C-alpha positions as a Markdown table, in Angstrom:
| # | Residue | x | y | z |
|---|---|---|---|---|
| 1 | Met | 54.5 | 236.2 | -27.9 |
| 2 | Glu | 57.9 | 235.9 | -26.3 |
| 3 | Leu | 60.9 | 237.8 | -27.7 |
| 4 | Ala | 62.8 | 234.6 | -28.2 |
| 5 | Glu | 60.0 | 233.4 | -30.6 |
| 6 | Lys | 60.6 | 236.5 | -32.7 |
| 7 | Val | 64.4 | 236.8 | -32.5 |
| 8 | Ser | 66.2 | 233.5 | -32.3 |
| 9 | Ala | 69.5 | 235.2 | -31.0 |
| 10 | Val | 67.7 | 235.8 | -27.7 |
| 11 | Asn | 68.1 | 232.1 | -26.9 |
| 12 | Asp | 71.8 | 232.6 | -26.8 |
| 13 | Trp | 71.7 | 235.3 | -24.1 |
| 14 | Ser | 72.9 | 234.3 | -20.7 |
| 15 | Glu | 70.7 | 234.6 | -17.6 |
| 16 | Ser | 73.0 | 237.5 | -16.4 |
| 17 | Thr | 72.4 | 239.4 | -19.7 |
| 18 | Ile | 68.6 | 239.0 | -19.3 |
| 19 | Lys | 68.8 | 240.1 | -15.7 |
| 20 | Lys | 70.8 | 243.2 | -16.6 |
| 21 | Leu | 68.5 | 244.1 | -19.4 |
| 22 | Asn | 65.6 | 243.9 | -17.0 |
| 23 | Gln | 67.3 | 246.1 | -14.5 |
| 24 | Val | 68.1 | 248.7 | -17.1 |
| 25 | Leu | 64.6 | 248.7 | -18.5 |
| 26 | Val | 63.1 | 249.0 | -15.0 |
| 27 | Arg | 65.4 | 251.9 | -14.1 |
| 28 | Phe | 64.5 | 253.6 | -17.4 |
| 29 | Leu | 60.8 | 253.3 | -16.6 |
| 30 | Val | 61.2 | 254.7 | -13.1 |
| 31 | Lys | 63.3 | 257.6 | -14.4 |
| 32 | Cys | 60.7 | 258.4 | -17.0 |
| 33 | Glu | 58.0 | 258.1 | -14.3 |
| 34 | Tyr | 56.2 | 255.2 | -15.9 |
| 35 | Leu | 56.8 | 253.2 | -12.8 |
| 36 | Glu | 56.6 | 254.5 | -9.2 |
| 37 | Asn | 59.7 | 252.6 | -8.1 |
| 38 | Thr | 61.9 | 249.7 | -9.0 |
| 39 | Arg | 59.6 | 247.2 | -7.1 |
| 40 | Ala | 56.4 | 248.4 | -8.8 |
| 41 | Asp | 54.5 | 245.8 | -10.8 |
| 42 | Ser | 52.2 | 248.1 | -12.8 |
| 43 | Leu | 52.6 | 251.1 | -14.9 |
| 44 | Leu | 51.5 | 254.6 | -13.8 |
| 45 | Pro | 48.8 | 256.3 | -15.8 |
| 46 | Val | 50.1 | 258.4 | -18.7 |
| 47 | Tyr | 48.8 | 261.9 | -19.1 |
| 48 | Leu | 47.4 | 262.6 | -22.6 |
| 49 | Tyr | 46.7 | 266.2 | -23.6 |
| 50 | Pro | 43.0 | 266.6 | -24.2 |
| 51 | Glu | 43.6 | 268.0 | -27.7 |
| 52 | Leu | 45.6 | 265.0 | -28.7 |
| 53 | Glu | 43.0 | 262.6 | -27.2 |
| 54 | Thr | 40.3 | 264.4 | -29.3 |
| 55 | Val | 42.3 | 264.0 | -32.5 |
| 56 | Ile | 43.0 | 260.3 | -31.8 |
| 57 | His | 39.3 | 259.7 | -31.1 |
| 58 | Glu | 38.4 | 261.5 | -34.4 |
| 59 | Lys | 40.8 | 259.3 | -36.3 |
| 60 | Gly | 39.4 | 256.2 | -34.6 |
| 61 | Asp | 42.8 | 254.9 | -33.6 |
| 62 | Asn | 41.7 | 252.5 | -30.9 |
| 63 | Ala | 45.2 | 251.0 | -30.6 |
| 64 | Ala | 46.6 | 254.4 | -29.6 |
| 65 | Leu | 43.7 | 255.0 | -27.2 |
| 66 | Ala | 44.2 | 251.7 | -25.6 |
| 67 | Ala | 47.8 | 252.5 | -25.0 |
| 68 | Phe | 46.8 | 255.6 | -23.1 |
| 69 | Asn | 43.9 | 253.8 | -21.3 |
| 70 | Cys | 41.4 | 256.2 | -23.1 |
| 71 | Leu | 38.8 | 254.0 | -24.5 |
| 72 | Asn | 35.8 | 255.8 | -23.1 |
């Protein structure tokens, strides 16, 4: 689902606003080491402490496990 479908005000944003938001988001993801660089098109793997992974498995929170690519 597109953001504009959830928040109608998004339809009023200019192309330059959308471009700037994209730039800021990408820089943020690079700085936080979720992207290797600003040209990357896929997220880097996120390290999940084994103890935390165990607890998430025990609770059966598949959505959280999927977010960390830990559905094994």
